[in-house]
N, C-alpha and C positions, 0 to 999 in steps of 0.2 A: 487627410487631416487639414483643417483650415483654422486659422487663428486670425482674428481681426480685433484691434483695440482702437478706440476713438475716445478722445477727451470730450466731455460734454461741456463743462464749465468749471471754474474755480469754486472750491468750497468756501462758504462764508463762515465767519466766526460764530461758534455756538451751534452750527449745523451738524447733524449726525453724518459721519463719514461712512458710507457703505459701498460695497462693490457687489456685483452679481455675476456669477458664471452661469452660462446656459449651455447645456449639452443637448444636441439633437442627434438622435441615432436610433438604431433598432437593437433590441435585445441587450441594452446596457445593464450592467450589474451595479445597481444603485448602492447596495451595502458595501461592495468592494471599493467603489469610487469614493464613498463617504469616508471609509476608514483610511484610504490612501491620503486624502486631503487632511484628515485629522493628524496624521503622522507629520505632515509638513508644519503644523502649528505647534507641535511639541517642542 
């Protein structure tokens, strides 16, 4: 397992704030991962 986070730049006023997670692997269960992340947002 590898995790790396880097700051790109500061957000500007009025700019949409978005983040992106990228998973690279074989035979990942996309529906299971999606549901697991949805429970984090609840």
